[in-house]
mmCIF file as Biopython writes it, N, C-alpha, C and O atoms, coordinates in Angstrom:
data_model
#
loop_
_atom_site.group_PDB
_atom_site.id
_atom_site.type_symbol
_atom_site.label_atom_id
_atom_site.label_alt_id
_atom_site.label_comp_id
_atom_site.label_asym_id
_atom_site.label_entity_id
_atom_site.label_seq_id
_atom_site.pdbx_PDB_ins_code
_atom_site.Cartn_x
_atom_site.Cartn_y
_atom_site.Cartn_z
_atom_site.occupancy
_atom_site.B_iso_or_equiv
_atom_site.auth_seq_id
_atom_site.auth_asym_id
_atom_site.pdbx_PDB_model_num
ATOM 1   N N  . UNK A ? 1  ? -7.051  23.159  23.105  1.0 0.0 1  A 1 
ATOM 2   C CA . UNK A ? 1  ? -6.464  22.038  22.374  1.0 0.0 1  A 1 
ATOM 3   C C  . UNK A ? 1  ? -7.564  21.217  21.712  1.0 0.0 1  A 1 
ATOM 4   O O  . UNK A ? 1  ? -8.615  20.969  22.302  1.0 0.0 1  A 1 
ATOM 5   N N  . UNK A ? 2  ? -7.304  20.803  20.485  1.0 0.0 2  A 1 
ATOM 6   C CA . UNK A ? 2  ? -8.279  19.981  19.784  1.0 0.0 2  A 1 
ATOM 7   C C  . UNK A ? 2  ? -8.015  18.509  20.084  1.0 0.0 2  A 1 
ATOM 8   O O  . UNK A ? 2  ? -6.863  18.115  20.269  1.0 0.0 2  A 1 
ATOM 9   N N  . UNK A ? 3  ? -9.046  17.710  20.132  1.0 0.0 3  A 1 
ATOM 10  C CA . UNK A ? 3  ? -8.845  16.262  20.380  1.0 0.0 3  A 1 
ATOM 11  C C  . UNK A ? 3  ? -8.019  15.609  19.277  1.0 0.0 3  A 1 
ATOM 12  O O  . UNK A ? 3  ? -8.029  16.061  18.132  1.0 0.0 3  A 1 
ATOM 13  N N  . UNK A ? 4  ? -7.318  14.563  19.624  1.0 0.0 4  A 1 
ATOM 14  C CA . UNK A ? 4  ? -6.450  13.887  18.651  1.0 0.0 4  A 1 
ATOM 15  C C  . UNK A ? 4  ? -7.266  13.145  17.594  1.0 0.0 4  A 1 
ATOM 16  O O  . UNK A ? 4  ? -6.749  12.823  16.524  1.0 0.0 4  A 1 
ATOM 17  N N  . UNK A ? 5  ? -8.534  12.872  17.891  1.0 0.0 5  A 1 
ATOM 18  C CA . UNK A ? 5  ? -9.356  12.107  16.952  1.0 0.0 5  A 1 
ATOM 19  C C  . UNK A ? 5  ? -9.832  12.953  15.778  1.0 0.0 5  A 1 
ATOM 20  O O  . UNK A ? 5  ? -10.309 12.405  14.784  1.0 0.0 5  A 1 
ATOM 21  N N  . UNK A ? 6  ? -9.715  14.277  15.869  1.0 0.0 6  A 1 
ATOM 22  C CA . UNK A ? 6  ? -10.163 15.153  14.794  1.0 0.0 6  A 1 
ATOM 23  C C  . UNK A ? 6  ? -9.033  15.325  13.775  1.0 0.0 6  A 1 
ATOM 24  O O  . UNK A ? 6  ? -7.950  15.807  14.107  1.0 0.0 6  A 1 
ATOM 25  N N  . UNK A ? 7  ? -9.303  14.926  12.539  1.0 0.0 7  A 1 
ATOM 26  C CA . UNK A ? 7  ? -8.317  15.053  11.467  1.0 0.0 7  A 1 
ATOM 27  C C  . UNK A ? 7  ? -8.950  15.795  10.307  1.0 0.0 7  A 1 
ATOM 28  O O  . UNK A ? 7  ? -10.160 15.725  10.090  1.0 0.0 7  A 1 
ATOM 29  N N  . UNK A ? 8  ? -8.135  16.489  9.582   1.0 0.0 8  A 1 
ATOM 30  C CA . UNK A ? 8  ? -8.654  17.182  8.406   1.0 0.0 8  A 1 
ATOM 31  C C  . UNK A ? 8  ? -8.906  16.178  7.279   1.0 0.0 8  A 1 
ATOM 32  O O  . UNK A ? 8  ? -8.386  15.062  7.292   1.0 0.0 8  A 1 
ATOM 33  N N  . UNK A ? 9  ? -9.706  16.595  6.319   1.0 0.0 9  A 1 
ATOM 34  C CA . UNK A ? 9  ? -10.018 15.719  5.184   1.0 0.0 9  A 1 
ATOM 35  C C  . UNK A ? 9  ? -8.748  15.376  4.396   1.0 0.0 9  A 1 
ATOM 36  O O  . UNK A ? 9  ? -8.586  14.251  3.925   1.0 0.0 9  A 1 
ATOM 37  N N  . UNK A ? 10 ? -7.859  16.353  4.260   1.0 0.0 10 A 1 
ATOM 38  C CA . UNK A ? 10 ? -6.616  16.112  3.528   1.0 0.0 10 A 1 
ATOM 39  C C  . UNK A ? 10 ? -5.742  15.072  4.189   1.0 0.0 10 A 1 
ATOM 40  O O  . UNK A ? 10 ? -5.106  14.266  3.510   1.0 0.0 10 A 1 
ATOM 41  N N  . UNK A ? 11 ? -5.706  15.083  5.523   1.0 0.0 11 A 1 
ATOM 42  C CA . UNK A ? 11 ? -4.914  14.071  6.242   1.0 0.0 11 A 1 
ATOM 43  C C  . UNK A ? 11 ? -5.465  12.683  5.975   1.0 0.0 11 A 1 
ATOM 44  O O  . UNK A ? 11 ? -4.705  11.752  5.707   1.0 0.0 11 A 1 
ATOM 45  N N  . UNK A ? 12 ? -6.785  12.537  6.046   1.0 0.0 12 A 1 
ATOM 46  C CA . UNK A ? 12 ? -7.386  11.219  5.813   1.0 0.0 12 A 1 
ATOM 47  C C  . UNK A ? 12 ? -7.092  10.728  4.404   1.0 0.0 12 A 1 
ATOM 48  O O  . UNK A ? 12 ? -6.774  9.556   4.203   1.0 0.0 12 A 1 
ATOM 49  N N  . UNK A ? 13 ? -7.199  11.627  3.426   1.0 0.0 13 A 1 
ATOM 50  C CA . UNK A ? 13 ? -6.950  11.242  2.032   1.0 0.0 13 A 1 
ATOM 51  C C  . UNK A ? 13 ? -5.494  10.839  1.842   1.0 0.0 13 A 1 
ATOM 52  O O  . UNK A ? 13 ? -5.206  9.856   1.159   1.0 0.0 13 A 1 
ATOM 53  N N  . UNK A ? 14 ? -4.563  11.601  2.448   1.0 0.0 14 A 1 
ATOM 54  C CA . UNK A ? 14 ? -3.145  11.290  2.277   1.0 0.0 14 A 1 
ATOM 55  C C  . UNK A ? 14 ? -2.792  9.968   2.959   1.0 0.0 14 A 1 
ATOM 56  O O  . UNK A ? 14 ? -2.005  9.189   2.421   1.0 0.0 14 A 1 
ATOM 57  N N  . UNK A ? 15 ? -3.360  9.710   4.128   1.0 0.0 15 A 1 
ATOM 58  C CA . UNK A ? 15 ? -3.106  8.435   4.813   1.0 0.0 15 A 1 
ATOM 59  C C  . UNK A ? 15 ? -3.670  7.281   4.006   1.0 0.0 15 A 1 
ATOM 60  O O  . UNK A ? 15 ? -3.029  6.238   3.874   1.0 0.0 15 A 1 
ATOM 61  N N  . UNK A ? 16 ? -4.881  7.463   3.459   1.0 0.0 16 A 1 
ATOM 62  C CA . UNK A ? 16 ? -5.492  6.425   2.624   1.0 0.0 16 A 1 
ATOM 63  C C  . UNK A ? 16 ? -4.656  6.173   1.373   1.0 0.0 16 A 1 
ATOM 64  O O  . UNK A ? 16 ? -4.460  5.025   0.975   1.0 0.0 16 A 1 
ATOM 65  N N  . UNK A ? 17 ? -4.164  7.243   0.755   1.0 0.0 17 A 1 
ATOM 66  C CA . UNK A ? 17 ? -3.349  7.096   -0.447  1.0 0.0 17 A 1 
ATOM 67  C C  . UNK A ? 17 ? -2.041  6.374   -0.133  1.0 0.0 17 A 1 
ATOM 68  O O  . UNK A ? 17 ? -1.592  5.527   -0.905  1.0 0.0 17 A 1 
ATOM 69  N N  . UNK A ? 18 ? -1.435  6.712   1.001   1.0 0.0 18 A 1 
ATOM 70  C CA . UNK A ? 18 ? -0.193  6.047   1.396   1.0 0.0 18 A 1 
ATOM 71  C C  . UNK A ? 18 ? -0.435  4.561   1.649   1.0 0.0 18 A 1 
ATOM 72  O O  . UNK A ? 18 ? 0.350   3.717   1.216   1.0 0.0 18 A 1 
ATOM 73  N N  . UNK A ? 19 ? -1.523  4.245   2.349   1.0 0.0 19 A 1 
ATOM 74  C CA . UNK A ? 19 ? -1.852  2.843   2.624   1.0 0.0 19 A 1 
ATOM 75  C C  . UNK A ? 19 ? -2.103  2.081   1.328   1.0 0.0 19 A 1 
ATOM 76  O O  . UNK A ? 19 ? -1.667  0.940   1.180   1.0 0.0 19 A 1 
ATOM 77  N N  . UNK A ? 20 ? -2.806  2.713   0.388   1.0 0.0 20 A 1 
ATOM 78  C CA . UNK A ? 20 ? -3.085  2.073   -0.895  1.0 0.0 20 A 1 
ATOM 79  C C  . UNK A ? 20 ? -1.799  1.842   -1.679  1.0 0.0 20 A 1 
ATOM 80  O O  . UNK A ? 20 ? -1.629  0.797   -2.308  1.0 0.0 20 A 1 
ATOM 81  N N  . UNK A ? 21 ? -0.890  2.821   -1.642  1.0 0.0 21 A 1 
ATOM 82  C CA . UNK A ? 21 ? 0.388   2.689   -2.333  1.0 0.0 21 A 1 
ATOM 83  C C  . UNK A ? 21 ? 1.209   1.538   -1.758  1.0 0.0 21 A 1 
ATOM 84  O O  . UNK A ? 21 ? 1.767   0.732   -2.503  1.0 0.0 21 A 1 
ATOM 85  N N  . UNK A ? 22 ? 1.279   1.464   -0.424  1.0 0.0 22 A 1 
ATOM 86  C CA . UNK A ? 22 ? 2.027   0.377   0.228   1.0 0.0 22 A 1 
ATOM 87  C C  . UNK A ? 22 ? 1.417   -0.966  -0.125  1.0 0.0 22 A 1 
ATOM 88  O O  . UNK A ? 22 ? 2.142   -1.922  -0.399  1.0 0.0 22 A 1 
ATOM 89  N N  . UNK A ? 23 ? 0.086   -1.053  -0.121  1.0 0.0 23 A 1 
ATOM 90  C CA . UNK A ? 23 ? -0.593  -2.301  -0.462  1.0 0.0 23 A 1 
ATOM 91  C C  . UNK A ? 23 ? -0.288  -2.710  -1.906  1.0 0.0 23 A 1 
ATOM 92  O O  . UNK A ? 23 ? -0.036  -3.883  -2.180  1.0 0.0 23 A 1 
ATOM 93  N N  . UNK A ? 24 ? -0.310  -1.749  -2.820  1.0 0.0 24 A 1 
ATOM 94  C CA . UNK A ? 24 ? -0.010  -2.047  -4.223  1.0 0.0 24 A 1 
ATOM 95  C C  . UNK A ? 24 ? 1.430   -2.513  -4.402  1.0 0.0 24 A 1 
ATOM 96  O O  . UNK A ? 24 ? 1.698   -3.412  -5.199  1.0 0.0 24 A 1 
ATOM 97  N N  . UNK A ? 25 ? 2.359   -1.903  -3.663  1.0 0.0 25 A 1 
ATOM 98  C CA . UNK A ? 25 ? 3.764   -2.322  -3.740  1.0 0.0 25 A 1 
ATOM 99  C C  . UNK A ? 25 ? 3.914   -3.758  -3.249  1.0 0.0 25 A 1 
ATOM 100 O O  . UNK A ? 25 ? 4.631   -4.550  -3.861  1.0 0.0 25 A 1 
ATOM 101 N N  . UNK A ? 26 ? 3.242   -4.099  -2.146  1.0 0.0 26 A 1 
ATOM 102 C CA . UNK A ? 26 ? 3.342   -5.460  -1.604  1.0 0.0 26 A 1 
ATOM 103 C C  . UNK A ? 26 ? 2.729   -6.470  -2.568  1.0 0.0 26 A 1 
ATOM 104 O O  . UNK A ? 26 ? 3.327   -7.508  -2.851  1.0 0.0 26 A 1 
ATOM 105 N N  . UNK A ? 27 ? 1.532   -6.163  -3.072  1.0 0.0 27 A 1 
ATOM 106 C CA . UNK A ? 27 ? 0.861   -7.085  -4.000  1.0 0.0 27 A 1 
ATOM 107 C C  . UNK A ? 27 ? 1.651   -7.203  -5.298  1.0 0.0 27 A 1 
ATOM 108 O O  . UNK A ? 27 ? 1.807   -8.304  -5.828  1.0 0.0 27 A 1 
ATOM 109 N N  . UNK A ? 28 ? 2.150   -6.086  -5.813  1.0 0.0 28 A 1 
ATOM 110 C CA . UNK A ? 28 ? 2.955   -6.116  -7.033  1.0 0.0 28 A 1 
ATOM 111 C C  . UNK A ? 28 ? 4.234   -6.913  -6.846  1.0 0.0 28 A 1 
ATOM 112 O O  . UNK A ? 28 ? 4.637   -7.673  -7.726  1.0 0.0 28 A 1 
ATOM 113 N N  . UNK A ? 29 ? 4.864   -6.738  -5.703  1.0 0.0 29 A 1 
ATOM 114 C CA . UNK A ? 29 ? 6.071   -7.504  -5.397  1.0 0.0 29 A 1 
ATOM 115 C C  . UNK A ? 29 ? 5.782   -8.994  -5.322  1.0 0.0 29 A 1 
ATOM 116 O O  . UNK A ? 29 ? 6.576   -9.808  -5.792  1.0 0.0 29 A 1 
ATOM 117 N N  . UNK A ? 30 ? 4.656   -9.349  -4.737  1.0 0.0 30 A 1 
ATOM 118 C CA . UNK A ? 30 ? 4.283   -10.764 -4.640  1.0 0.0 30 A 1 
ATOM 119 C C  . UNK A ? 30 ? 4.034   -11.356 -6.023  1.0 0.0 30 A 1 
ATOM 120 O O  . UNK A ? 30 ? 4.471   -12.471 -6.307  1.0 0.0 30 A 1 
ATOM 121 N N  . UNK A ? 31 ? 3.332   -10.617 -6.889  1.0 0.0 31 A 1 
ATOM 122 C CA . UNK A ? 31 ? 3.099   -11.100 -8.245  1.0 0.0 31 A 1 
ATOM 123 C C  . UNK A ? 31 ? 4.406   -11.215 -9.023  1.0 0.0 31 A 1 
ATOM 124 O O  . UNK A ? 31 ? 4.609   -12.179 -9.760  1.0 0.0 31 A 1 
ATOM 125 N N  . UNK A ? 32 ? 5.298   -10.228 -8.859  1.0 0.0 32 A 1 
ATOM 126 C CA . UNK A ? 32 ? 6.584   -10.272 -9.552  1.0 0.0 32 A 1 
ATOM 127 C C  . UNK A ? 32 ? 7.412   -11.464 -9.079  1.0 0.0 32 A 1 
ATOM 128 O O  . UNK A ? 32 ? 8.025   -12.161 -9.888  1.0 0.0 32 A 1 
ATOM 129 N N  . UNK A ? 33 ? 7.427   -11.695 -7.772  1.0 0.0 33 A 1 
ATOM 130 C CA . UNK A ? 33 ? 8.176   -12.836 -7.233  1.0 0.0 33 A 1 
ATOM 131 C C  . UNK A ? 33 ? 7.594   -14.148 -7.751  1.0 0.0 33 A 1 
ATOM 132 O O  . UNK A ? 33 ? 8.340   -15.048 -8.138  1.0 0.0 33 A 1 
ATOM 133 N N  . UNK A ? 34 ? 6.273   -14.259 -7.760  1.0 0.0 34 A 1 
ATOM 134 C CA . UNK A ? 34 ? 5.628   -15.469 -8.273  1.0 0.0 34 A 1 
ATOM 135 C C  . UNK A ? 34 ? 5.935   -15.685 -9.746  1.0 0.0 34 A 1 
ATOM 136 O O  . UNK A ? 34 ? 6.171   -16.812 -10.179 1.0 0.0 34 A 1 
ATOM 137 N N  . UNK A ? 35 ? 5.930   -14.603 -10.512 1.0 0.0 35 A 1 
ATOM 138 C CA . UNK A ? 35 ? 6.238   -14.705 -11.942 1.0 0.0 35 A 1 
ATOM 139 C C  . UNK A ? 35 ? 7.672   -15.180 -12.151 1.0 0.0 35 A 1 
ATOM 140 O O  . UNK A ? 35 ? 7.925   -16.071 -12.962 1.0 0.0 35 A 1 
ATOM 141 N N  . UNK A ? 36 ? 8.614   -14.579 -11.413 1.0 0.0 36 A 1 
ATOM 142 C CA . UNK A ? 36 ? 10.021  -14.959 -11.564 1.0 0.0 36 A 1 
ATOM 143 C C  . UNK A ? 36 ? 10.258  -16.403 -11.132 1.0 0.0 36 A 1 
ATOM 144 O O  . UNK A ? 36 ? 10.989  -17.141 -11.793 1.0 0.0 36 A 1 
ATOM 145 N N  . UNK A ? 37 ? 9.649   -16.799 -10.037 1.0 0.0 37 A 1 
ATOM 146 C CA . UNK A ? 37 ? 9.799   -18.194 -9.566  1.0 0.0 37 A 1 
ATOM 147 C C  . UNK A ? 37 ? 9.202   -19.146 -10.596 1.0 0.0 37 A 1 
ATOM 148 O O  . UNK A ? 37 ? 9.776   -20.199 -10.873 1.0 0.0 37 A 1 
ATOM 149 N N  . UNK A ? 38 ? 8.053   -18.782 -11.167 1.0 0.0 38 A 1 
ATOM 150 C CA . UNK A ? 38 ? 7.437   -19.605 -12.181 1.0 0.0 38 A 1 
ATOM 151 C C  . UNK A ? 38 ? 8.312   -19.735 -13.429 1.0 0.0 38 A 1 
ATOM 152 O O  . UNK A ? 38 ? 8.415   -20.809 -14.021 1.0 0.0 38 A 1 
ATOM 153 N N  . UNK A ? 39 ? 8.937   -18.627 -13.816 1.0 0.0 39 A 1 
ATOM 154 C CA . UNK A ? 39 ? 9.827   -18.666 -14.979 1.0 0.0 39 A 1 
ATOM 155 C C  . UNK A ? 39 ? 11.049  -19.540 -14.719 1.0 0.0 39 A 1 
ATOM 156 O O  . UNK A ? 39 ? 11.525  -20.222 -15.625 1.0 0.0 39 A 1 
ATOM 157 N N  . UNK A ? 40 ? 11.559  -19.525 -13.492 1.0 0.0 40 A 1 
ATOM 158 C CA . UNK A ? 40 ? 12.735  -20.327 -13.150 1.0 0.0 40 A 1 
ATOM 159 C C  . UNK A ? 40 ? 12.378  -21.817 -13.132 1.0 0.0 40 A 1 
ATOM 160 O O  . UNK A ? 40 ? 13.135  -22.650 -13.632 1.0 0.0 40 A 1 
ATOM 161 N N  . UNK A ? 41 ? 11.223  -22.141 -12.552 1.0 0.0 41 A 1 
ATOM 162 C CA . UNK A ? 41 ? 10.858  -23.545 -12.383 1.0 0.0 41 A 1 
ATOM 163 C C  . UNK A ? 41 ? 10.351  -24.199 -13.666 1.0 0.0 41 A 1 
ATOM 164 O O  . UNK A ? 41 ? 10.517  -25.404 -13.856 1.0 0.0 41 A 1 
ATOM 165 N N  . UNK A ? 42 ? 9.740   -23.416 -14.537 1.0 0.0 42 A 1 
ATOM 166 C CA . UNK A ? 42 ? 9.143   -24.025 -15.728 1.0 0.0 42 A 1 
ATOM 167 C C  . UNK A ? 42 ? 10.028  -23.886 -16.955 1.0 0.0 42 A 1 
ATOM 168 O O  . UNK A ? 42 ? 9.663   -24.348 -18.036 1.0 0.0 42 A 1 
#
């Protein structure tokens, strides 16, 4: 059995890409919400 800490390069890249995608969705959503709130208030 291989240790759980050993991951292939592809796994690391896919996990990093998924994390980056989730981060971009959260940041984009925050900017969109701020823009919409700003448009409503001003």
